[in-house]
Structure formats: C-alpha cells, structure tokens
C-alpha positions in Angstrom: 131.7 -94.0 48.8 133.2 -91.2 46.6 130.9 -88.4 47.7 131.7 -89.2 51.3 135.5 -89.4 50.6 135.2 -86.0 48.7 133.2 -84.3 51.5 135.8 -85.5 53.9 138.5 -84.1 51.9 136.9 -80.8 51.5 136.4 -80.6 55.2 139.9 -81.4 55.8 141.0 -78.6 53.4 138.7 -76.1 55.0 140.0 -76.9 58.5 143.7 -76.6 57.2 142.9 -73.1 55.6 141.2 -72.0 58.6 144.0 -73.0 61.1 146.7 -71.6 58.7 144.9 -68.2 58.0 144.1 -67.9 61.8 147.7 -68.5 62.7 149.2 -66.1 60.1 146.7 -63.6 61.3 147.7 -64.0 65.1 151.3 -63.5 64.3 151.1 -60.6 62.3 147.5 -59.1 61.9 148.2 -55.9 59.9 150.6 -57.5 57.5 148.2 -60.4 57.0 145.2 -58.4 56.6 146.1 -55.9 54.1 146.8 -58.0 51.0 143.1 -59.2 51.3 141.9 -55.7 50.7 140.5 -56.4 47.5 136.9 -57.2 45.8 133.6 -56.0 47.2 133.3 -53.0 49.4 132.4 -55.0 52.3 135.6 -57.1 52.1 137.7 -53.9 51.8 136.0 -52.4 54.7 136.5 -55.5 57.1 140.2 -55.9 56.1 140.6 -52.1 56.8 139.2 -52.6 60.3 141.3 -55.5 60.9 144.6 -53.7 59.8 143.6 -50.7 62.0 142.9 -52.6 65.1 145.4 -55.4 65.8 143.8 -56.6 69.0 140.3 -57.0 67.4 142.1 -58.8 64.5 143.9 -61.1 66.7 140.6 -62.1 68.3 139.1 -62.7 65.1 142.1 -64.9 63.7 142.1 -66.9 67.1 138.5 -67.7 66.8 139.1 -68.8 63.0 142.0 -70.9 64.1 139.9 -72.4 66.9 137.0 -73.2 64.5 139.6 -74.9 62.1 140.9 -77.0 65.1 137.4 -77.9 65.9 136.5 -78.9 62.5 139.8 -81.0 62.2 139.2 -82.8 65.6 135.8 -83.8 64.6 137.0 -85.7 61.6 137.0 -89.5 61.9 139.8 -91.2 59.7 138.2 -94.6 60.3 134.9 -93.9 58.4 
C-alpha cells in the first residue's frame, strides 16, 4: 500500500515537473535554457543548442509538456 502510494506521488511530481518545465520553455526558450547550462559537457552542449535555436527548443519543450500531460492523464485517483 505505501509503495503504491509513493510511486503514484513520484509519477505525479514527475508529470508536474515535465508540464511546468515544458510550458516555461515554450514561453521563453532562450531565457529558460541558459540557466541549465551547468554540469557535464553533454548537458552544456544541449542547453547551448536549445538557446541558439528557439524553434527547435519550443518543439522539445512542447514534447516535454505533452509527455507530462499524458503521464498525468494516465493517473487514476481511485486506485
């Protein structure tokens, strides 16, 4: 019972993060990408690309928000 509740909460938090992060990126892709330019070289390269190409960034952020919405829609509060 507790494990099921914990996993549901983690899925809910994940969906919330994906939706919020995706919408923030849709609104201001360059502004939202640049603060994430920290850490491993692969992450820096990805955030540089997103900051330099706002149309591509918006597509990525839209997909991220859609994934979060799909994840949230699959949750069943009755279980």
